[in-house]
C-alpha positions in Angstrom: 50.6 -20.0 -102.7 47.3 -18.5 -103.2 45.7 -16.1 -100.8 43.1 -18.5 -99.4 45.6 -21.1 -98.4 47.8 -18.5 -96.8 45.0 -17.2 -94.6 44.1 -20.8 -93.6 47.6 -21.4 -92.4 47.7 -18.2 -90.5 44.5 -19.1 -88.6 45.8 -22.6 -87.9 49.0 -21.0 -86.4 47.0 -18.6 -84.3 44.8 -21.4 -83.0 47.9 -23.5 -82.1 49.3 -20.5 -80.2 46.1 -20.0 -78.2 45.8 -23.8 -77.4 49.4 -23.9 -76.2 49.1 -20.7 -74.2 45.8 -21.9 -72.6 47.4 -25.3 -71.8 50.4 -23.6 -70.2 48.1 -21.3 -68.1 45.9 -24.2 -67.0 48.5 -26.8 -66.1 51.2 -24.5 -64.8 49.5 -21.4 -63.3 46.2 -22.9 -62.1 47.5 -26.3 -61.0 48.5 -25.1 -57.6 45.1 -23.4 -57.0 43.3 -26.6 -58.1 45.5 -28.8 -55.9 44.7 -26.4 -52.9 41.0 -26.6 -53.6 41.1 -30.4 -53.8 43.0 -30.6 -50.5 40.4 -28.4 -48.8 37.6 -30.5 -50.3 39.2 -33.7 -49.0 39.5 -32.1 -45.5 35.9 -31.1 -45.5 34.9 -34.6 -46.6 36.9 -36.2 -43.8 35.3 -33.9 -41.1 31.8 -34.0 -42.5 29.1 -35.3 -40.1 25.9 -37.0 -40.8 22.9 -34.7 -40.0 21.4 -37.3 -37.7 24.6 -37.5 -35.7 24.8 -33.8 -35.4 21.2 -33.7 -34.0 22.0 -36.4 -31.6 25.1 -34.5 -30.3 23.0 -31.4 -30.0 20.4 -33.1 -27.9 23.1 -34.7 -25.7 24.6 -31.3 -25.0 21.2 -29.7 -24.3 20.5 -32.5 -21.7 23.9 -31.9 -20.1 23.3 -28.1 -19.9 19.9 -28.7 -18.3 21.5 -31.2 -15.8 24.3 -28.7 -14.9 21.7 -25.9 -14.5 19.6 -28.0 -12.2 22.7 -28.7 -10.0 23.3 -25.0 -9.7 19.6 -24.4 -8.9 19.8 -26.9 -6.0 22.7 -25.0 -4.4 21.7 -22.9 -1.4 23.6 -19.9 -2.7 24.4 -18.6 -6.2 26.5 -15.7 -7.4 24.3 -13.7 -9.9 25.5 -12.3 -13.2 26.2 -8.6 -13.7 24.2 -7.3 -10.7 23.2 -3.7 -10.6 23.7 -1.5 -7.6 20.0 -0.8 -7.2 19.1 -4.5 -6.7 20.3 -4.4 -3.1 18.2 -1.3 -2.4 15.1 -3.1 -3.8 16.0 -6.2 -1.7 16.2 -4.3 1.6 13.0 -2.3 0.8 11.2 -5.6 0.2 12.5 -7.1 3.4 11.7 -4.0 5.5 8.2 -3.5 4.0 6.4 -5.2 7.0 8.6 -3.6 9.7 6.9 -1.8 12.6 6.3 2.0 11.8 8.9 2.9 14.4 11.7 0.8 12.7 13.7 2.2 9.8 16.9 1.4 7.8 19.3 3.7 6.0 21.3 2.2 3.0 24.7 3.6 2.0 26.7 2.3 -1.0 30.4 2.3 -0.2 32.6 0.5 -2.7 33.1 -2.2 -5.3 35.9 -4.8 -5.0 37.3 -6.9 -7.9 38.5 -10.4 -7.3 39.8 -13.1 -9.7 36.5 -14.8 -10.5 33.9 -12.4 -9.0 33.2 -8.9 -7.7 31.3 -7.6 -4.8 29.6 -4.4 -3.7 30.0 -3.1 -0.1 27.0 -1.4 1.6 26.5 0.1 5.1 23.1 -0.3 6.8 22.2 1.7 9.8 19.1 2.8 11.8 16.9 2.2 14.7 14.4 -0.7 14.9 12.8 -3.3 17.1 15.1 -6.2 17.8 13.1 -8.7 15.8 12.9 -6.4 12.8 16.7 -6.2 12.8 16.9 -10.0 13.2 14.6 -10.4 10.1 16.8 -8.2 8.0 20.0 -10.1 9.1 18.4 -13.4 8.4 17.2 -12.3 5.0 20.7 -11.1 4.0 22.4 -14.2 5.2 19.9 -16.6 3.7 19.3 -14.9 0.4 19.7 -17.1 -2.7 22.0 -14.5 -4.3 25.1 -14.6 -2.2 25.2 -11.8 0.4 27.4 -11.8 3.5 27.5 -9.6 6.6 31.1 -8.6 7.3 30.6 -6.6 10.6 27.8 -5.6 12.8 27.3 -3.4 15.9 24.3 -3.1 18.3 23.2 -0.9 21.1 19.9 -0.7 23.0 17.8 2.5 22.9 14.7 3.4 24.9 12.2 5.9 23.5 9.1 7.2 25.4 6.2 8.5 23.2 3.8 11.3 23.8 1.5 9.0 25.8 4.3 7.9 28.1 4.5 4.4 26.6 8.2 3.3 26.4 9.5 1.6 23.3 12.6 -0.6 23.5 14.7 -0.4 20.3 18.1 -1.4 18.9 20.4 1.0 17.1 22.5 -0.9 14.6 25.3 -0.6 12.0 25.7 -3.5 9.5 28.4 -3.8 6.8 27.7 -6.4 4.1 29.1 -7.6 0.8 26.9 -8.4 -2.2 28.6 -10.8 -4.7 28.2 -11.0 -8.4 30.1 -12.2 -11.5 30.6 -11.3 -15.2 29.8 -14.9 -16.3 27.1 -17.4 -15.5 29.3 -20.3 -14.2 28.1 -19.6 -10.7 24.4 -19.0 -11.4 21.4 -21.0 -12.5 19.1 -19.7 -15.3 16.1 -20.4 -13.1 16.5 -19.3 -9.5 14.0 -19.7 -6.6 14.5 -17.5 -3.6 15.2 -19.2 -0.2 12.9 -18.8 2.8 13.6 -15.3 4.2 11.2 -15.1 7.1 12.6 -16.4 10.4 10.7 -17.5 13.5 10.5 -14.8 16.2 13.6 -14.6 18.5 13.8 -13.6 22.1 14.8 -9.9 22.4 18.1 -10.1 24.1 18.2 -6.3 24.4 14.8 -6.1 26.2 15.6 -5.1 29.9 14.6 -7.6 32.5 14.0 -4.8 35.1 12.5 -1.6 33.6 12.3 1.8 35.1 9.7 2.8 32.6 6.1 1.7 33.5 3.6 2.1 30.7 0.6 4.3 31.5 -2.9 3.0 31.7 -3.9 4.3 28.3 -6.7 1.7 27.9 -8.5 2.5 31.1 -8.0 -0.9 32.6 -8.6 -1.8 36.2 -5.8 -0.7 38.5 -5.7 -3.7 40.9 -3.4 -1.9 43.4 -6.2 0.5 44.3 -9.1 -1.8 43.5 -11.8 -3.2 45.7 -13.7 -6.5 45.3 -17.4 -5.8 45.5 -19.0 -9.1 44.7 -18.7 -12.5 43.1 -21.4 -13.4 40.7 -21.8 -16.3 38.3 -20.7 -14.0 35.4 -17.4 -13.2 37.1 -16.0 -10.8 39.7 -17.4 -7.3 40.3 -14.7 -4.8 41.2 -14.3 -1.0 41.6 -11.1 1.2 41.4 -10.3 4.2 43.6 -12.3 6.6 41.3 -15.5 4.5 41.8 -15.4 3.0 38.2 -16.8 -0.5 38.3 -15.6 -3.5 36.3 -17.0 -7.0 35.6 -14.1 -9.3 35.0 -13.7 -13.0 34.4 -10.6 -15.3 34.6 -8.0 -14.4 32.0 -9.3 -10.8 31.6 -6.6 -8.1 31.2 -6.0 -5.5 34.0 -3.5 -2.7 34.2 0.0 -4.4 34.2 -1.4 -7.9 34.4 -4.3 -10.4 34.3 -7.0 -11.8 36.6 -5.8 -15.4 37.0 -8.3 -17.0 39.2 -11.7 -16.5 40.9 -12.1 -18.6 44.0 -15.8 -18.8 44.9 -15.1 -21.1 47.9 -12.7 -18.6 49.6 -14.4 -15.5 48.1 -11.2 -14.1 46.7 -9.8 -13.2 43.3 -6.1 -13.6 42.3 -4.1 -11.3 40.0 -0.6 -11.4 38.5 1.1 -8.1 37.7 4.3 -7.3 35.8 5.8 -4.2 37.3 8.7 -3.5 34.9 10.0 -7.1 35.1 9.1 -7.7 38.7 6.3 -10.2 39.0 3.8 -9.6 41.8 0.8 -11.7 42.9 -2.1 -9.8 44.4 -5.2 -11.2 46.1 -8.4 -9.3 46.8 -10.8 -10.7 49.3 -14.5 -10.1 49.6 -14.6 -10.3 53.4 -11.5 -8.1 54.0 -11.6 -5.5 51.4 -8.4 -4.2 49.8 -6.4 -7.0 51.4 -3.3 -7.5 49.3 -1.0 -10.5 49.7 2.3 -10.1 47.9 4.5 -13.1 47.2 
């Protein structure tokens, strides 16, 4: 056998060995990997969606989300998400911005309580204010869109007389309230509109019906109790007080502690109504009989 033939046979043998080894590797070692890839490909093909179907599903879910959000927005109260402690301070400062200068409120943070689906802060409010200012604050807390609830409250009346001798009738109060919030948005709407927080004025139940404190005559009005009717003229009634100061008044004009209610030209008299610390007194001054006072 010549050398050329020998080399050819060797190359053919090596080629056969490579082909056999490659075939064994492909069909034995990689067969499981190929089968696994085919299975995954079949699963993907089975679960594959058409692009138009996916877009339609997305639009449906968007519409449903908007519908649920609008339902939450229509609820009177919502529980906000991850509320910061300072939010309640800002809320009370906004509510008390238009309070009378004599009214004030102190805010004290107390605690945080964890429940199953929500949490709430506890605050204590205290101070002195006019009754209607306190009522405005209570109304705003209870009617706020973000859920807030008063848990306890205590009132007491308080009378303060200023430097001019004018009494002020206030209420001292202590209010404990809970401010609710959650870690998720299942209780809140993405767009929230605050409820009406301004109530109509309420009768001051702490204002005394009979008062010992009579406000001084700081405006220099006519003191009817020492007044004298001088004349009746077309423009009104001409009167003078005990110091000789003269006044020209018409029906409805204000006097010290009351009002001029009627000028009777036929009888030559004028009628007044005075409020003396809750006691209503009617006084009549006559032109013929000066300083005549008729109390009813």
